[in-house]
N, CA, C and O atoms as a CHARMM CRD file, in Angstrom:
* protein
*
  388
    1    1 UNK  N     86.63700 105.57400 109.30000 PROA 1      0.00000
    2    1 UNK  CA    87.11100 105.23100 108.23000 PROA 1      0.00000
    3    1 UNK  C     88.23300 106.28200 107.64200 PROA 1      0.00000
    4    1 UNK  O     87.94800 107.47500 107.54400 PROA 1      0.00000
    5    2 UNK  N     89.28300 105.87000 107.33000 PROA 2      0.00000
    6    2 UNK  CA    90.35200 106.78900 106.76200 PROA 2      0.00000
    7    2 UNK  C     89.95700 107.56500 105.60500 PROA 2      0.00000
    8    2 UNK  O     89.23100 107.08200 104.73700 PROA 2      0.00000
    9    3 UNK  N     90.44600 108.85100 105.55200 PROA 3      0.00000
   10    3 UNK  CA    90.16400 109.61800 104.22100 PROA 3      0.00000
   11    3 UNK  C     91.35700 109.39100 103.54300 PROA 3      0.00000
   12    3 UNK  O     92.44400 109.49600 104.11200 PROA 3      0.00000
   13    4 UNK  N     91.22400 109.05100 102.22700 PROA 4      0.00000
   14    4 UNK  CA    92.27800 109.00700 101.32800 PROA 4      0.00000
   15    4 UNK  C     92.44400 110.16400 100.47100 PROA 4      0.00000
   16    4 UNK  O     91.46000 110.68100  99.94300 PROA 4      0.00000
   17    5 UNK  N     93.89400 110.71100 100.25000 PROA 5      0.00000
   18    5 UNK  CA    93.99200 111.79400  99.41700 PROA 5      0.00000
   19    5 UNK  C     94.96300 111.37300  98.35300 PROA 5      0.00000
   20    5 UNK  O     95.71200 110.41400  98.53900 PROA 5      0.00000
   21    6 UNK  N     94.96700 112.12200  97.16100 PROA 6      0.00000
   22    6 UNK  CA    95.96400 111.96800  96.19800 PROA 6      0.00000
   23    6 UNK  C     96.68900 113.25100  96.06200 PROA 6      0.00000
   24    6 UNK  O     96.15300 114.34200  95.87000 PROA 6      0.00000
   25    7 UNK  N     97.84900 113.03900  96.17000 PROA 7      0.00000
   26    7 UNK  CA    98.90100 114.29300  95.97600 PROA 7      0.00000
   27    7 UNK  C     99.59900 114.00800  94.65900 PROA 7      0.00000
   28    7 UNK  O    100.02700 112.91900  94.27800 PROA 7      0.00000
   29    8 UNK  N     99.64100 115.26900  93.98000 PROA 8      0.00000
   30    8 UNK  CA   100.48900 114.91200  92.59200 PROA 8      0.00000
   31    8 UNK  C    101.03400 116.43900  92.25800 PROA 8      0.00000
   32    8 UNK  O    100.55700 117.44900  92.77700 PROA 8      0.00000
   33    9 UNK  N    102.03100 116.43100  91.37600 PROA 9      0.00000
   34    9 UNK  CA   102.57800 117.53800  90.87400 PROA 9      0.00000
   35    9 UNK  C    103.75200 117.38200  89.98200 PROA 9      0.00000
   36    9 UNK  O    103.98800 116.32400  89.40000 PROA 9      0.00000
   37   10 UNK  N    104.59100 118.60000  89.86600 PROA 10     0.00000
   38   10 UNK  CA   105.71400 118.51700  89.08800 PROA 10     0.00000
   39   10 UNK  C    106.88300 118.98900  89.86200 PROA 10     0.00000
   40   10 UNK  O    106.70300 119.93000  90.63500 PROA 10     0.00000
   41   11 UNK  N    108.13200 118.42600  89.75100 PROA 11     0.00000
   42   11 UNK  CA   109.12200 119.04400  90.52900 PROA 11     0.00000
   43   11 UNK  C    108.91200 118.79900  91.91300 PROA 11     0.00000
   44   11 UNK  O    108.59500 117.73200  92.43700 PROA 11     0.00000
   45   12 UNK  N    109.14400 120.01300  92.50500 PROA 12     0.00000
   46   12 UNK  CA   108.73500 120.05300  94.09900 PROA 12     0.00000
   47   12 UNK  C    107.51100 120.68500  94.46300 PROA 12     0.00000
   48   12 UNK  O    107.21900 120.94500  95.63000 PROA 12     0.00000
   49   13 UNK  N    106.71500 120.96300  93.37000 PROA 13     0.00000
   50   13 UNK  CA   105.38300 121.50300  93.57900 PROA 13     0.00000
   51   13 UNK  C    104.40500 120.76300  93.33400 PROA 13     0.00000
   52   13 UNK  O    104.41600 120.08200  92.30800 PROA 13     0.00000
   53   14 UNK  N    103.47200 120.73000  94.10300 PROA 14     0.00000
   54   14 UNK  CA   102.24200 119.75400  94.07100 PROA 14     0.00000
   55   14 UNK  C    101.07500 120.17700  94.87200 PROA 14     0.00000
   56   14 UNK  O    101.23000 121.17300  95.57800 PROA 14     0.00000
   57   15 UNK  N     99.89300 119.55600  94.87400 PROA 15     0.00000
   58   15 UNK  CA    98.85500 119.69200  95.62800 PROA 15     0.00000
   59   15 UNK  C     98.05100 118.37200  95.95200 PROA 15     0.00000
   60   15 UNK  O     98.18200 117.33400  95.30300 PROA 15     0.00000
   61   16 UNK  N     97.27400 118.51700  96.94300 PROA 16     0.00000
   62   16 UNK  CA    96.51700 117.29400  97.16600 PROA 16     0.00000
   63   16 UNK  C     95.08300 117.47600  97.33300 PROA 16     0.00000
   64   16 UNK  O     94.64400 118.55300  97.73700 PROA 16     0.00000
   65   17 UNK  N     94.27300 116.42900  97.03000 PROA 17     0.00000
   66   17 UNK  CA    92.89600 116.52100  97.02300 PROA 17     0.00000
   67   17 UNK  C     92.24400 115.18600  97.58400 PROA 17     0.00000
   68   17 UNK  O     92.80200 114.09400  97.47200 PROA 17     0.00000
   69   18 UNK  N     91.07600 115.36000  98.16400 PROA 18     0.00000
   70   18 UNK  CA    90.50100 114.17500  98.63400 PROA 18     0.00000
   71   18 UNK  C     90.03900 113.09900  97.69100 PROA 18     0.00000
   72   18 UNK  O     89.23700 113.39200  96.80400 PROA 18     0.00000
   73   19 UNK  N     90.43500 112.02600  97.80600 PROA 19     0.00000
   74   19 UNK  CA    90.08600 110.99400  96.80900 PROA 19     0.00000
   75   19 UNK  C     88.61800 110.53000  97.08900 PROA 19     0.00000
   76   19 UNK  O     88.27900 110.16100  98.21300 PROA 19     0.00000
   77   20 UNK  N     87.77000 110.56100  96.03600 PROA 20     0.00000
   78   20 UNK  CA    86.27900 110.11500  96.16800 PROA 20     0.00000
   79   20 UNK  C     85.77000 108.90400  95.44000 PROA 20     0.00000
   80   20 UNK  O     84.62200 108.46200  95.49200 PROA 20     0.00000
   81   21 UNK  N     86.81700 108.41400  94.73000 PROA 21     0.00000
   82   21 UNK  CA    86.58400 107.31600  93.81700 PROA 21     0.00000
   83   21 UNK  C     86.38400 105.87700  94.58000 PROA 21     0.00000
   84   21 UNK  O     86.34100 105.85100  95.81000 PROA 21     0.00000
   85   22 UNK  N     86.29000 104.93800  93.96600 PROA 22     0.00000
   86   22 UNK  CA    86.09400 103.54500  94.45100 PROA 22     0.00000
   87   22 UNK  C     87.20200 103.24800  95.46900 PROA 22     0.00000
   88   22 UNK  O     88.36500 103.56200  95.21200 PROA 22     0.00000
   89   23 UNK  N     86.88100 102.68000  96.56000 PROA 23     0.00000
   90   23 UNK  CA    87.88400 102.38500  97.53500 PROA 23     0.00000
   91   23 UNK  C     88.47400 101.07000  97.45900 PROA 23     0.00000
   92   23 UNK  O     88.43100 100.23400  98.36200 PROA 23     0.00000
   93   24 UNK  N     89.12000 100.90700  96.14400 PROA 24     0.00000
   94   24 UNK  CA    89.77100  99.58800  95.99300 PROA 24     0.00000
   95   24 UNK  C     91.12900  99.91500  95.63900 PROA 24     0.00000
   96   24 UNK  O     91.42500 101.02400  95.19400 PROA 24     0.00000
   97   25 UNK  N     92.09300  98.84800  95.84700 PROA 25     0.00000
   98   25 UNK  CA    93.70600  99.00300  95.49200 PROA 25     0.00000
   99   25 UNK  C     93.69800  99.34400  93.76600 PROA 25     0.00000
  100   25 UNK  O     94.38700 100.23200  93.26200 PROA 25     0.00000
  101   26 UNK  N     92.84000  98.50900  93.05700 PROA 26     0.00000
  102   26 UNK  CA    92.88000  98.71700  91.71600 PROA 26     0.00000
  103   26 UNK  C     92.51200 100.05500  91.22900 PROA 26     0.00000
  104   26 UNK  O     93.18200 100.59600  90.34800 PROA 26     0.00000
  105   27 UNK  N     91.42000 100.65100  91.78800 PROA 27     0.00000
  106   27 UNK  CA    91.02100 101.85100  91.54900 PROA 27     0.00000
  107   27 UNK  C     91.98400 103.10200  91.97600 PROA 27     0.00000
  108   27 UNK  O     92.15500 104.07200  91.23800 PROA 27     0.00000
  109   28 UNK  N     92.49100 102.98000  93.04500 PROA 28     0.00000
  110   28 UNK  CA    93.62200 104.04100  93.39400 PROA 28     0.00000
  111   28 UNK  C     94.66000 103.92600  92.57100 PROA 28     0.00000
  112   28 UNK  O     95.19300 104.95100  92.14400 PROA 28     0.00000
  113   29 UNK  N     95.10200 102.72600  92.22500 PROA 29     0.00000
  114   29 UNK  CA    96.30400 102.66100  91.35000 PROA 29     0.00000
  115   29 UNK  C     96.10300 103.23700  89.98500 PROA 29     0.00000
  116   29 UNK  O     96.95600 103.95300  89.46000 PROA 29     0.00000
  117   30 UNK  N     95.09600 102.95600  89.47500 PROA 30     0.00000
  118   30 UNK  CA    94.62300 103.50800  88.09200 PROA 30     0.00000
  119   30 UNK  C     94.50700 104.96700  88.30300 PROA 30     0.00000
  120   30 UNK  O     95.07600 105.63500  87.43900 PROA 30     0.00000
  121   31 UNK  N     93.89700 105.63600  89.25900 PROA 31     0.00000
  122   31 UNK  CA    94.06200 106.95600  89.60100 PROA 31     0.00000
  123   31 UNK  C     95.39400 107.68800  89.54700 PROA 31     0.00000
  124   31 UNK  O     95.55500 108.74100  88.93000 PROA 31     0.00000
  125   32 UNK  N     96.38600 107.02100  90.27100 PROA 32     0.00000
  126   32 UNK  CA    97.74500 107.40100  90.42000 PROA 32     0.00000
  127   32 UNK  C     98.41800 107.39600  89.07100 PROA 32     0.00000
  128   32 UNK  O     99.21100 108.30000  88.81000 PROA 32     0.00000
  129   33 UNK  N     98.13100 106.33100  88.08700 PROA 33     0.00000
  130   33 UNK  CA    98.70700 106.27000  86.96400 PROA 33     0.00000
  131   33 UNK  C     98.13800 107.40500  86.21300 PROA 33     0.00000
  132   33 UNK  O     98.94300 108.12500  85.62200 PROA 33     0.00000
  133   34 UNK  N     96.89000 107.67900  86.14000 PROA 34     0.00000
  134   34 UNK  CA    96.44800 108.89800  85.31000 PROA 34     0.00000
  135   34 UNK  C     97.07400 110.17000  85.75000 PROA 34     0.00000
  136   34 UNK  O     97.49600 110.99400  84.93800 PROA 34     0.00000
  137   35 UNK  N     97.13200 110.32500  87.00300 PROA 35     0.00000
  138   35 UNK  CA    97.76800 111.62100  87.62300 PROA 35     0.00000
  139   35 UNK  C     99.31100 111.71100  87.14600 PROA 35     0.00000
  140   35 UNK  O     99.84100 112.81200  87.00200 PROA 35     0.00000
  141   36 UNK  N     99.93300 110.63400  86.93200 PROA 36     0.00000
  142   36 UNK  CA   101.35900 110.58500  86.67000 PROA 36     0.00000
  143   36 UNK  C    101.48500 111.13000  85.14600 PROA 36     0.00000
  144   36 UNK  O    102.52000 111.69400  84.79100 PROA 36     0.00000
  145   37 UNK  N    100.56600 110.97100  84.39800 PROA 37     0.00000
  146   37 UNK  CA   100.69500 111.34300  83.00300 PROA 37     0.00000
  147   37 UNK  C    101.85500 110.88600  82.09100 PROA 37     0.00000
  148   37 UNK  O    102.45100 111.61900  81.30200 PROA 37     0.00000
  149   38 UNK  N    102.06800 109.71400  82.28500 PROA 38     0.00000
  150   38 UNK  CA   103.18900 108.94600  81.40100 PROA 38     0.00000
  151   38 UNK  C    104.51000 109.36400  81.83100 PROA 38     0.00000
  152   38 UNK  O    105.45700 109.25900  81.05200 PROA 38     0.00000
  153   39 UNK  N    104.67000 109.86300  83.09000 PROA 39     0.00000
  154   39 UNK  CA   106.05100 110.10000  83.63400 PROA 39     0.00000
  155   39 UNK  C    106.27300 111.42200  83.86600 PROA 39     0.00000
  156   39 UNK  O    107.15900 111.73700  84.66100 PROA 39     0.00000
  157   40 UNK  N    105.50000 112.41200  83.20500 PROA 40     0.00000
  158   40 UNK  CA   105.71700 113.93000  83.36200 PROA 40     0.00000
  159   40 UNK  C    105.51900 114.44500  84.64400 PROA 40     0.00000
  160   40 UNK  O    106.02200 115.51800  84.97800 PROA 40     0.00000
  161   41 UNK  N    104.70500 113.64900  85.52500 PROA 41     0.00000
  162   41 UNK  CA   104.29300 114.17800  87.03900 PROA 41     0.00000
  163   41 UNK  C    104.56600 113.10500  87.91800 PROA 41     0.00000
  164   41 UNK  O    104.67900 111.95200  87.50000 PROA 41     0.00000
  165   42 UNK  N    104.69900 113.46600  89.32300 PROA 42     0.00000
  166   42 UNK  CA   104.67400 112.51700  90.25400 PROA 42     0.00000
  167   42 UNK  C    103.09200 112.32600  90.99000 PROA 42     0.00000
  168   42 UNK  O    102.27200 113.23900  90.89300 PROA 42     0.00000
  169   43 UNK  N    102.85600 111.39000  91.52800 PROA 43     0.00000
  170   43 UNK  CA   101.71100 111.12500  92.30400 PROA 43     0.00000
  171   43 UNK  C    101.83300 110.14200  93.46400 PROA 43     0.00000
  172   43 UNK  O    102.53600 109.15000  93.27100 PROA 43     0.00000
  173   44 UNK  N    101.23900 110.29600  94.63700 PROA 44     0.00000
  174   44 UNK  CA   101.18100 109.36000  95.70600 PROA 44     0.00000
  175   44 UNK  C    100.01900 109.45100  96.48900 PROA 44     0.00000
  176   44 UNK  O     99.33500 110.47300  96.53900 PROA 44     0.00000
  177   45 UNK  N     99.76200 108.36900  97.13300 PROA 45     0.00000
  178   45 UNK  CA    98.42400 108.51400  98.00600 PROA 45     0.00000
  179   45 UNK  C     98.85800 108.67100  99.38300 PROA 45     0.00000
  180   45 UNK  O     99.93600 108.23300  99.78200 PROA 45     0.00000
  181   46 UNK  N     98.01800 109.29900 100.11800 PROA 46     0.00000
  182   46 UNK  CA    98.11100 109.63300 101.55900 PROA 46     0.00000
  183   46 UNK  C     96.87500 109.38400 102.35500 PROA 46     0.00000
  184   46 UNK  O     95.81900 109.25400 101.73500 PROA 46     0.00000
  185   47 UNK  N     96.88000 109.31200 103.51500 PROA 47     0.00000
  186   47 UNK  CA    95.61900 109.08100 104.28800 PROA 47     0.00000
  187   47 UNK  C     95.84500 110.21600 105.41100 PROA 47     0.00000
  188   47 UNK  O     96.92900 110.63700 105.81400 PROA 47     0.00000
  189   48 UNK  N     94.67900 110.56700 105.77600 PROA 48     0.00000
  190   48 UNK  CA    94.55000 111.69000 107.04500 PROA 48     0.00000
  191   48 UNK  C     93.24600 111.94500 107.36500 PROA 48     0.00000
  192   48 UNK  O     92.39700 111.27300 106.77900 PROA 48     0.00000
  193   49 UNK  N     92.87600 112.80600 108.20200 PROA 49     0.00000
  194   49 UNK  CA    91.64700 113.37500 108.70400 PROA 49     0.00000
  195   49 UNK  C     90.86000 113.92700 107.60500 PROA 49     0.00000
  196   49 UNK  O     91.41300 114.58900 106.72700 PROA 49     0.00000
  197   50 UNK  N     89.55800 113.68900 107.59600 PROA 50     0.00000
  198   50 UNK  CA    88.74800 114.36800 106.69300 PROA 50     0.00000
  199   50 UNK  C     88.87900 115.87500 106.77600 PROA 50     0.00000
  200   50 UNK  O     89.05200 116.41200 107.87000 PROA 50     0.00000
  201   51 UNK  N     88.79900 116.59400 105.62300 PROA 51     0.00000
  202   51 UNK  CA    88.93700 118.13800 105.57500 PROA 51     0.00000
  203   51 UNK  C     90.20700 118.46900 105.98500 PROA 51     0.00000
  204   51 UNK  O     90.30000 119.55700 106.55400 PROA 51     0.00000
  205   52 UNK  N     91.36100 117.72400 105.82900 PROA 52     0.00000
  206   52 UNK  CA    92.65000 118.17800 106.17500 PROA 52     0.00000
  207   52 UNK  C     92.98700 119.55600 105.56600 PROA 52     0.00000
  208   52 UNK  O     92.70300 119.81500 104.39700 PROA 52     0.00000
  209   53 UNK  N     93.58500 120.41300 106.36700 PROA 53     0.00000
  210   53 UNK  CA    93.78000 121.83600 105.86400 PROA 53     0.00000
  211   53 UNK  C     95.22700 122.10700 105.32200 PROA 53     0.00000
  212   53 UNK  O     95.53900 123.14900 104.74700 PROA 53     0.00000
  213   54 UNK  N     96.10900 121.02000 105.57500 PROA 54     0.00000
  214   54 UNK  CA    97.60900 121.16300 105.12200 PROA 54     0.00000
  215   54 UNK  C     98.02500 119.76600 104.94500 PROA 54     0.00000
  216   54 UNK  O     97.50500 118.81400 105.52600 PROA 54     0.00000
  217   55 UNK  N     99.02300 119.70000 104.08200 PROA 55     0.00000
  218   55 UNK  CA    99.57300 118.31900 103.71400 PROA 55     0.00000
  219   55 UNK  C    100.26700 117.81400 104.88800 PROA 55     0.00000
  220   55 UNK  O    100.51400 116.61100 104.98000 PROA 55     0.00000
  221   56 UNK  N    100.60300 118.65200 105.80200 PROA 56     0.00000
  222   56 UNK  CA   101.33300 118.26800 106.96700 PROA 56     0.00000
  223   56 UNK  C    100.46000 117.22300 107.86100 PROA 56     0.00000
  224   56 UNK  O    101.04200 116.44000 108.61100 PROA 56     0.00000
  225   57 UNK  N     99.21000 117.24000 107.76500 PROA 57     0.00000
  226   57 UNK  CA    98.36600 116.44900 108.45700 PROA 57     0.00000
  227   57 UNK  C     98.21100 115.12700 107.76700 PROA 57     0.00000
  228   57 UNK  O     97.51600 114.26300 108.30300 PROA 57     0.00000
  229   58 UNK  N     98.78800 114.90700 106.65400 PROA 58     0.00000
  230   58 UNK  CA    98.70800 113.68700 105.88300 PROA 58     0.00000
  231   58 UNK  C     99.85100 112.78100 106.17300 PROA 58     0.00000
  232   58 UNK  O    100.94000 113.23000 106.53100 PROA 58     0.00000
  233   59 UNK  N     99.58200 111.32900 106.00300 PROA 59     0.00000
  234   59 UNK  CA   100.69900 110.32800 106.14400 PROA 59     0.00000
  235   59 UNK  C    100.91900 109.62100 104.83100 PROA 59     0.00000
  236   59 UNK  O     99.90600 109.08500 104.37900 PROA 59     0.00000
  237   60 UNK  N    101.92000 109.51300 104.18700 PROA 60     0.00000
  238   60 UNK  CA   102.19400 108.74000 103.14800 PROA 60     0.00000
  239   60 UNK  C    101.85400 107.46100 103.27400 PROA 60     0.00000
  240   60 UNK  O    102.05700 106.88900 104.34500 PROA 60     0.00000
  241   61 UNK  N    101.26300 106.78500 102.16100 PROA 61     0.00000
  242   61 UNK  CA   100.71700 105.34600 102.26100 PROA 61     0.00000
  243   61 UNK  C    100.76200 104.72300 100.82800 PROA 61     0.00000
  244   61 UNK  O    101.08200 105.31400  99.79700 PROA 61     0.00000
  245   62 UNK  N    100.38700 103.43600 100.95600 PROA 62     0.00000
  246   62 UNK  CA   100.43400 102.69000  99.68300 PROA 62     0.00000
  247   62 UNK  C     99.10200 102.54900  99.41700 PROA 62     0.00000
  248   62 UNK  O     98.28500 102.76700 100.31200 PROA 62     0.00000
  249   63 UNK  N     98.71400 102.17500  98.18200 PROA 63     0.00000
  250   63 UNK  CA    97.22400 101.87500  97.93000 PROA 63     0.00000
  251   63 UNK  C     96.70100 100.80800  98.93000 PROA 63     0.00000
  252   63 UNK  O     95.68600 101.00400  99.59800 PROA 63     0.00000
  253   64 UNK  N     97.40900  99.71400  99.00000 PROA 64     0.00000
  254   64 UNK  CA    96.94400  98.66600  99.78300 PROA 64     0.00000
  255   64 UNK  C     96.77700  99.08300 101.32300 PROA 64     0.00000
  256   64 UNK  O     95.82700  98.62600 101.95800 PROA 64     0.00000
  257   65 UNK  N     97.66700  99.91900 101.90200 PROA 65     0.00000
  258   65 UNK  CA    97.40000 100.32600 103.20700 PROA 65     0.00000
  259   65 UNK  C     96.23900 101.36700 103.35500 PROA 65     0.00000
  260   65 UNK  O     95.55300 101.51400 104.36600 PROA 65     0.00000
  261   66 UNK  N     96.13100 102.06700 102.17800 PROA 66     0.00000
  262   66 UNK  CA    95.10100 103.28800 102.21000 PROA 66     0.00000
  263   66 UNK  C     93.73600 102.51900 102.38500 PROA 66     0.00000
  264   66 UNK  O     92.92200 102.90400 103.22400 PROA 66     0.00000
  265   67 UNK  N     93.51700 101.51600 101.64400 PROA 67     0.00000
  266   67 UNK  CA    92.24600 100.66400 101.66900 PROA 67     0.00000
  267   67 UNK  C     92.15800 100.05300 102.99100 PROA 67     0.00000
  268   67 UNK  O     91.13800 100.15100 103.67300 PROA 67     0.00000
  269   68 UNK  N     93.33200  99.34800 103.41800 PROA 68     0.00000
  270   68 UNK  CA    93.36800  98.87500 104.79400 PROA 68     0.00000
  271   68 UNK  C     92.28400  97.90800 105.08900 PROA 68     0.00000
  272   68 UNK  O     91.78000  97.27100 104.16400 PROA 68     0.00000
  273   69 UNK  N     91.92800  97.76900 106.19100 PROA 69     0.00000
  274   69 UNK  CA    90.87000  96.75600 106.56900 PROA 69     0.00000
  275   69 UNK  C     89.44200  97.39500 106.67100 PROA 69     0.00000
  276   69 UNK  O     88.48300  96.81200 107.17600 PROA 69     0.00000
  277   70 UNK  N     89.40900  98.55500 106.18000 PROA 70     0.00000
  278   70 UNK  CA    87.98900  99.20000 106.34500 PROA 70     0.00000
  279   70 UNK  C     87.29100  98.45800 105.25800 PROA 70     0.00000
  280   70 UNK  O     86.06900  98.57900 105.34500 PROA 70     0.00000
  281   71 UNK  N     87.69100  97.73700 104.27300 PROA 71     0.00000
  282   71 UNK  CA    87.12100  96.99000 103.20500 PROA 71     0.00000
  283   71 UNK  C     87.71600  95.72800 103.03600 PROA 71     0.00000
  284   71 UNK  O     88.30500  95.48600 101.98300 PROA 71     0.00000
  285   72 UNK  N     87.63500  94.80600 104.02200 PROA 72     0.00000
  286   72 UNK  CA    88.31900  93.63100 103.80500 PROA 72     0.00000
  287   72 UNK  C     87.74300  92.78400 102.76500 PROA 72     0.00000
  288   72 UNK  O     88.42800  91.90400 102.24400 PROA 72     0.00000
  289   73 UNK  N     86.42200  93.00700 102.39700 PROA 73     0.00000
  290   73 UNK  CA    85.82000  92.24200 101.29000 PROA 73     0.00000
  291   73 UNK  C     86.60900  92.43400 100.02800 PROA 73     0.00000
  292   73 UNK  O     87.02500  91.48700  99.36100 PROA 73     0.00000
  293   74 UNK  N     86.81000  93.75400  99.71200 PROA 74     0.00000
  294   74 UNK  CA    87.49800  93.94800  98.59400 PROA 74     0.00000
  295   74 UNK  C     89.01300  93.12100  98.40500 PROA 74     0.00000
  296   74 UNK  O     89.41100  92.63200  97.34700 PROA 74     0.00000
  297   75 UNK  N     89.64300  93.10800  99.55200 PROA 75     0.00000
  298   75 UNK  CA    90.99500  92.23200  99.54600 PROA 75     0.00000
  299   75 UNK  C     90.62300  90.71600  99.16100 PROA 75     0.00000
  300   75 UNK  O     91.23600  90.02100  98.35200 PROA 75     0.00000
  301   76 UNK  N     89.47900  90.34300  99.91600 PROA 76     0.00000
  302   76 UNK  CA    89.16700  88.94600  99.60200 PROA 76     0.00000
  303   76 UNK  C     88.77400  88.61400  98.28400 PROA 76     0.00000
  304   76 UNK  O     89.14300  87.57400  97.73900 PROA 76     0.00000
  305   77 UNK  N     87.98400  89.51900  97.71000 PROA 77     0.00000
  306   77 UNK  CA    87.45600  89.33200  96.27400 PROA 77     0.00000
  307   77 UNK  C     88.82100  89.26800  95.30900 PROA 77     0.00000
  308   77 UNK  O     88.92300  88.40100  94.44100 PROA 77     0.00000
  309   78 UNK  N     89.73000  90.14500  95.51400 PROA 78     0.00000
  310   78 UNK  CA    90.85800  90.05800  94.68600 PROA 78     0.00000
  311   78 UNK  C     91.61000  88.77700  94.95100 PROA 78     0.00000
  312   78 UNK  O     92.20300  88.20700  94.03500 PROA 78     0.00000
  313   79 UNK  N     91.59900  88.29400  96.23600 PROA 79     0.00000
  314   79 UNK  CA    92.35600  86.98300  96.42000 PROA 79     0.00000
  315   79 UNK  C     91.69100  85.96800  95.77000 PROA 79     0.00000
  316   79 UNK  O     92.32500  85.20100  95.04400 PROA 79     0.00000
  317   80 UNK  N     90.30000  85.83400  95.95400 PROA 80     0.00000
  318   80 UNK  CA    89.50000  84.78700  95.39400 PROA 80     0.00000
  319   80 UNK  C     89.57700  84.73300  93.92700 PROA 80     0.00000
  320   80 UNK  O     89.64000  83.64700  93.35000 PROA 80     0.00000
  321   81 UNK  N     89.57500  85.87200  93.28600 PROA 81     0.00000
  322   81 UNK  CA    89.71800  85.96300  91.69200 PROA 81     0.00000
  323   81 UNK  C     91.04000  85.35200  91.36300 PROA 81     0.00000
  324   81 UNK  O     91.11700  84.54800  90.43400 PROA 81     0.00000
  325   82 UNK  N     92.14400  85.70500  92.11100 PROA 82     0.00000
  326   82 UNK  CA    93.29100  85.12000  91.62300 PROA 82     0.00000
  327   82 UNK  C     93.24000  83.72800  91.80100 PROA 82     0.00000
  328   82 UNK  O     93.60800  82.99300  90.88400 PROA 82     0.00000
  329   83 UNK  N     92.77800  83.21500  93.00000 PROA 83     0.00000
  330   83 UNK  CA    92.79400  81.70000  93.18300 PROA 83     0.00000
  331   83 UNK  C     91.94600  80.90600  92.22600 PROA 83     0.00000
  332   83 UNK  O     92.27600  79.78300  91.84400 PROA 83     0.00000
  333   84 UNK  N     90.78100  81.55500  91.82700 PROA 84     0.00000
  334   84 UNK  CA    89.97800  80.98600  90.76500 PROA 84     0.00000
  335   84 UNK  C     90.63200  80.91400  89.43400 PROA 84     0.00000
  336   84 UNK  O     90.53200  79.95300  88.67100 PROA 84     0.00000
  337   85 UNK  N     91.33300  82.03900  89.19900 PROA 85     0.00000
  338   85 UNK  CA    92.23800  82.01500  87.78700 PROA 85     0.00000
  339   85 UNK  C     93.21100  81.06300  87.84300 PROA 85     0.00000
  340   85 UNK  O     93.41600  80.35800  86.85500 PROA 85     0.00000
  341   86 UNK  N     93.88700  80.92200  88.91800 PROA 86     0.00000
  342   86 UNK  CA    94.82200  79.83400  89.04000 PROA 86     0.00000
  343   86 UNK  C     94.36600  78.36600  88.89100 PROA 86     0.00000
  344   86 UNK  O     95.00400  77.52700  88.25400 PROA 86     0.00000
  345   87 UNK  N     93.25200  78.14200  89.51100 PROA 87     0.00000
  346   87 UNK  CA    92.66100  76.76700  89.39800 PROA 87     0.00000
  347   87 UNK  C     92.28100  76.59300  87.96600 PROA 87     0.00000
  348   87 UNK  O     92.60000  75.52500  87.44400 PROA 87     0.00000
  349   88 UNK  N     91.70300  77.40200  87.31700 PROA 88     0.00000
  350   88 UNK  CA    91.15300  77.39600  86.02600 PROA 88     0.00000
  351   88 UNK  C     92.46700  76.98400  85.04500 PROA 88     0.00000
  352   88 UNK  O     92.35700  76.08200  84.21600 PROA 88     0.00000
  353   89 UNK  N     93.56400  77.64700  85.20600 PROA 89     0.00000
  354   89 UNK  CA    94.59400  77.52000  84.46600 PROA 89     0.00000
  355   89 UNK  C     95.16800  76.15300  84.81800 PROA 89     0.00000
  356   89 UNK  O     95.60100  75.46300  83.89400 PROA 89     0.00000
  357   90 UNK  N     95.20900  75.73500  85.96800 PROA 90     0.00000
  358   90 UNK  CA    95.83000  74.20500  86.36700 PROA 90     0.00000
  359   90 UNK  C     94.82000  73.26800  85.52000 PROA 90     0.00000
  360   90 UNK  O     95.22600  72.40100  84.74600 PROA 90     0.00000
  361   91 UNK  N     93.58700  73.52100  85.73800 PROA 91     0.00000
  362   91 UNK  CA    92.50000  72.45800  85.08100 PROA 91     0.00000
  363   91 UNK  C     92.68900  72.50500  83.78700 PROA 91     0.00000
  364   91 UNK  O     92.81500  71.39600  83.26900 PROA 91     0.00000
  365   92 UNK  N     92.76000  73.52200  82.99800 PROA 92     0.00000
  366   92 UNK  CA    93.18700  73.50800  81.53200 PROA 92     0.00000
  367   92 UNK  C     94.35900  72.64600  81.16100 PROA 92     0.00000
  368   92 UNK  O     94.32000  71.81800  80.25100 PROA 92     0.00000
  369   93 UNK  N     95.49500  72.90800  81.98300 PROA 93     0.00000
  370   93 UNK  CA    96.76300  72.32400  81.83400 PROA 93     0.00000
  371   93 UNK  C     96.58400  70.68700  81.96900 PROA 93     0.00000
  372   93 UNK  O     97.11100  69.94600  81.14000 PROA 93     0.00000
  373   94 UNK  N     95.90800  70.24300  82.92600 PROA 94     0.00000
  374   94 UNK  CA    95.61500  68.79700  83.09600 PROA 94     0.00000
  375   94 UNK  C     94.82500  68.18800  82.08200 PROA 94     0.00000
  376   94 UNK  O     95.08500  67.03000  81.75500 PROA 94     0.00000
  377   95 UNK  N     93.78300  68.88400  81.47400 PROA 95     0.00000
  378   95 UNK  CA    92.97300  68.49100  80.40600 PROA 95     0.00000
  379   95 UNK  C     93.85800  68.40500  79.08600 PROA 95     0.00000
  380   95 UNK  O     93.68700  67.45400  78.32300 PROA 95     0.00000
  381   96 UNK  N     94.72100  69.30400  78.83100 PROA 96     0.00000
  382   96 UNK  CA    95.52000  69.49700  77.70100 PROA 96     0.00000
  383   96 UNK  C     96.47900  68.08000  77.63000 PROA 96     0.00000
  384   96 UNK  O     96.84900  67.65200  76.53600 PROA 96     0.00000
  385   97 UNK  N     96.83500  67.41200  78.88100 PROA 97     0.00000
  386   97 UNK  CA    97.83300  66.33600  78.81000 PROA 97     0.00000
  387   97 UNK  C     97.01600  65.05300  78.37200 PROA 97     0.00000
  388   97 UNK  O     97.59200  63.97400  78.22600 PROA 97     0.00000
């Protein structure tokens, strides 16, 4: 399983730390939003080996790629929820006619 890191900082200075939160796209995006502090800071997600000793060992990633196929159930749950929501919307539109 990939180890996920959150890098954040101001200007050119920053630091990284191992992400230990929930391994979902939504949770990672929420953490990045908190780290950005309303635009005062930058934040990004990276993946790398457990216990990375330098930022050079990390690869920039997107939240979707960081979660990857290690938890395909999470991606399927998100897809299923969007399909169910769409079906409920279509059903309500038909009933309204």
